[in-house]
Residue, then its C-alpha position, 0 to 999 in steps of 0.5 A: m375908572g383908572e388903573t387898579i392897583l390894590e383889591i380886597i376880596n371877601v376879606t373876613k378877620s375873626f378874633p375869639g369871640i368877635i369878627a372885626l371884618k365881614g366879607v370885606s371887598f373893595s378896590i383902589q385905584k393908582n394915583t389917587v387917595h383913598c379914603i376909609v372912614g367909619e364908627n370906632g369898631a368898624g373895622k378901619s384898624t384891622m383893615i390896616k393892619i392887614l394891609a400893612g401885614a401886621e395882621k393876618y386875614t382869616s378868609g378872602h383874599l387881597l390882589l397888589k396889581g393883579k398878583d397875590y398879596s398875602p404879607a406874614t409881616v410889616r418888613e414883607a409888606m413894605e417889600c411889596g411897596v406898602s407902608v403904613l404911618f400909625q397914629e402913634l409915630n415910629v421915630i428913635e428921638q435921640l438919633t439923627v434924621e439921617e440916622n432915623m431914615i436909614l435904621g434897618n437899612e444901614k450899609n456895612t463892611l465887617g459890622i462897620l457902618r458906611k456912608s453910601d449913595d444910599t444917603k445921597n438919594l435919602k437927602n434929595i427925597l427929603h429936600k424934594i418933600d421938605p427941605s427945612i429938615a436938615m439931615n443931621s439934626y434931632v428928632s428930639n427937635l423936630s415938631v411932630g409935623k416934621k417928624q411925619i414927614l421924615q416917616i414919609a420920605k423914609a417910606i419913599a426912599l424904600n420905593a413905596e407904592i402906596l402909603i397908608l395914613d392913619e389920623p395923620t393930622a390927630a396931633l398936628s397945627e393948622d399949618e402942619t396940617r395944610r403942610l401936610f395937604e401939600v405933601v399928599e398931593t405932592l406924593r399923588n402927582n408923582g405916582i403914589t397912592i394913599i390911603y387915607i383914615s381919618h375921622k375928620l370930615e373936612e380933611i376927607f373931603k380937601v385931600g380925598d379922591f375916593v371913599t370906603i365906608l366901613l359900619d361895622g366889619q362890613v362896606v357901606k359904599t364905596a364911591a367918589l367924593s365927588e357925589l357925595s355931600q358930608e351929610e349923606l356921608v355921615k348918614l352912611m357911616l351911622g344910620k343917622v344924621v348927626s347934627e350937634k348944636y350947643i345946648d345952654s347949660d344951667i349954670d349958678m353964677s354965683d357958685v364959683i367952684m374954682s378961680a385961678r389967678g396969675i397962674s404962670n409957668h415955663l409956657l403960660k404967662d398970668v392966666s386967670f378965670e373962674l369956673h361955676k357949678g354946673e358950667i362947661f368951660g373950654f379952654y380953646g386955642l392951637l397946638g402950643a397955646g397952652k391948653t395942655e399945660m393948664a390942664r396940667a398945672i390944675a390936674g397936680i402934674d406941672t408945677y407953677n406961679g400963682e393961685i388956684k382955690i377950690s370952693g374957696k380953699n386951696g387948690k394948688f396940687s402937688s400929685p395928680r393923686e391929691a388932686y383926685k382926693n380933692g375931687i379932680c380927675i383928668v383925661p389926657e390928652e395922650r392915651r396910650m402913655q397916660g391914660i390906659v394901663a396897657t398890660l390891664s383889662i378893661r375892668e382893672n382901668i376903670t376901677l382903677t382911680n377908685a378903690k372904695k368902691t371895689t375893696s371891704f377890708g382891703i380885700r378886692l371885690n371882683g363881682r363889683e368891679r365887673q359890675i361897674a365895669k359893664e355899666y361904664i361899656s353900656q354906657l358909654g357904649i364901649t365895643c368889647r369882647s368882654e369887660e376881662q378884654g385886655v385895653a391894649y387890643l380895642s381901637g383907638g376910640n374905644q381905649q379913649k372911653v375907657v379913659f373917660a370911664k375911668c375918670l367918671n368912676a372917680d367921682a371927681e366934682i371937677l373934670l379937666l377934658d383934654e382933648p377928650t374926642r381925639g381919634i374919635d368918631m362923630g357918634a361917639k364923640e356926639e355920646i361923650h358930649n351928651i355925658v359931658r351935659d348929663l354931669v354938669r346938670a347934676g351939678n358937676a363942673v367941666i374944663v374941655f381943653s380942646s384944639e377943634l373949635l367946632e367942639v368948644l362951640n357946640l359943648c361949652d358955655r364960655i370959651a377961654v382963647l388962648f394964643d402963645g400961652s396968654l389968655k386972650t378973651i373969654i367969649k360966652n357962647e351964644g350958640e349960633n350967634t357966636d362968631a366964630e370967625r373971630i375966636m379962629h382970628i383971635a387964637l391966630g394972634g389976632e387983636a381980641v377987639 
């Protein structure tokens, strides 16, 4: 065994009405990548916030390099050498790379900012990690992957010894993901310990040395990843084996519920397709391929040239509200900014899209709202204290379930699901996939926009492959006989032979 850098000893965290962590104990070895996994609501986010100084534990204690560690703030944790990169990037788009890196630690004389030797040090650190990022470039011009690298470099410059990465690849392309893995390897080789949180098992086994599995706020097991298979890890996380396979939908190919012809805008290039009643239609492509742009065009968010018809009638909408009224609802890719209203409760978010169900002569029926919210909480397995809990205080996965419930409550005929299970654990993903299948069995139609090939292979009846804004081919899903390598080849720009 190597040297222990961090020990979590019998840590409990209680919130009003819920115990998020129940006597959690495990240790992390220096110069390793230690992964933390578990379903949504298992306690991962709470554990991260405690380590980062954003939350205070109720009981137990922490040891950092053998000494008591009890940070009261994020800054205090950073001063102790512990930094965290949350899913939502903490950068100022309007500032340069250099200005972002020194932000909060500026050198000044009589209130006037001045250059220092620290700036040269920052440049050297950033250059070692990614020499393509210029210090004078504006952060708004960087990709998501490069913004993450910027934050990592800033943490290293502040003498971080432990770096916590929370779902770091959630919004990255495959190339950026590979680059991030190289950065993680470099950091580990240079004496930095990584705590890595991800729902993607392939990543866990690719970058991790050790793993701690949380379930219902408790540690199930801590082990070397070399001692576990993916199937064993899934069993420990869920208490069951999740083995999804494609299930045929009962599609009426003669009933075209939506047709799109020549859809073009700043990215999309002459995209045409048809959607049938009872069908799950998938758009697959890598980051920047045009999936989200296609979803936003259909939902009335973005303008476009071309024609969309819904059951033979004009389906070109000027706003999401108009799309709602015509039976189209979207689960957006960015849940925090576009999916939830963070200041409202779960009940208020879920019932937001369908006032007809919860009003009488213009008066809100709170009892009816509570009933509807409770039904979706039960149906989707939303982990919460009650329907009155503020949605901002849910885990990311449970927030996504609320967005999904809000969309279901709209009683839409066509559902647009843009990265519907991003940041969702495997158990919740399977639940959402089953709900989607139930919807199409009831006669609805669903379009899934996903960058996860396994998701579209397991869920979609036909798969439209996008590359650089163009629809390269539409492939009928034949289950185990579907050529996944061919789909990936086309998505990477290969010929659709």
